[in-house]
N, C-alpha and C positions, 0 to 999 in steps of 0.2 A: 505493499501498499503506501509504503513512503516513496517509492521509486514513479509510481502514479502520481500522486501530488506534483513530483518534480520534473513529470511531464515525461516520463516513461512511457513504452510501448507495451500494450498488451497483443498479443500472439494469440489468435483461435485457432484451433483443430480439430476436422470435421473427421469424428473417427466413428466407423460402420459397425465396431464392438462394443459387447456388454460393458460397462463400467462396474470393478470390482474392487471396492474399498478394502486395504487391506491396510487399515492402520489401530488393528487390534491384533495380541498374536493368535486369539483363535479365528477371524478372517482371512489373515494371514495363512494359516495354516491349513485352512477351507479352500482356500483358491489353489494350494498348492496339490493338496487331497483333489480336487477336482481335477488338476490340469493333467496328473496323474490319471486317474478316470480315464480321460478321454483319451491316454496313449496304452490304456489297458496292463500297463506292467510298470515294475520302477523303473527307474532312472539314472546312467552314474554319467558324470564327465570321462571323458575317456581318458583323463589325466587322475584320474580316482582309483585309490587300491582297496581291494576287498581281499582282504587275510581269508584263505582257505579254511572251510567252517563256519563262514558267517553268511547266512542266506538273508535277502533281501523282500519286503515285502511292501508294497505300498509305501516303498522310499526312496528319495532321492537325493544323491550324492553329489555333490558342487565339484566345481573344479580343484584338483589337490586333495580331496578330501579323505579321510584315511577311515574304513570300516575294520575295524579288529575286535578280539573274542573269541568267542565261540557261540553260535544260535542265531536267533533273528532279529533286525534289525526292521521292525512295523510300524507301519506307519510314519517317519520321520522322515524329517526335512534337514540334512546335515551342510551346515553352508560351508561355502570354500576354504579349504585349508583346514577344517575342523577335522577333532578325532572323534568317532562313536565307537562305544565299546558295547556290543553283541555281548547276553539282552539286553535290550529297549524297546520300547515302546513308544507310541504318543508323544513325539518330543521334537523340538526345535534345540539342535546340537547347533552352537556358535563355537568361535574359536576360544572365548570367554566361561564357556560351558556350558548346561544342559538344564532348558527349561521344558517343564514337563507340559502338556496342553489336555 
């Protein structure tokens, strides 16, 4: 708003896709699960690593993320370069820690 008050320019873009508000942990998590549901499977960035004995079930592994331990990562969103230790379910895993959903 201060930029507008100083004569700044506002740009608008016409988007024909649904808007998803991800302003809460729950809505962020739900949006990621909906994206996975459209894909029909878990998703891992090509640079992510999955330890032997770890299974992904409705889970996203970001760039450089690591899945360690033994068992399942179920309904997890693992941020880039974060480490998730199985077994774990319904969590967002960041480089700073685990946030249960």
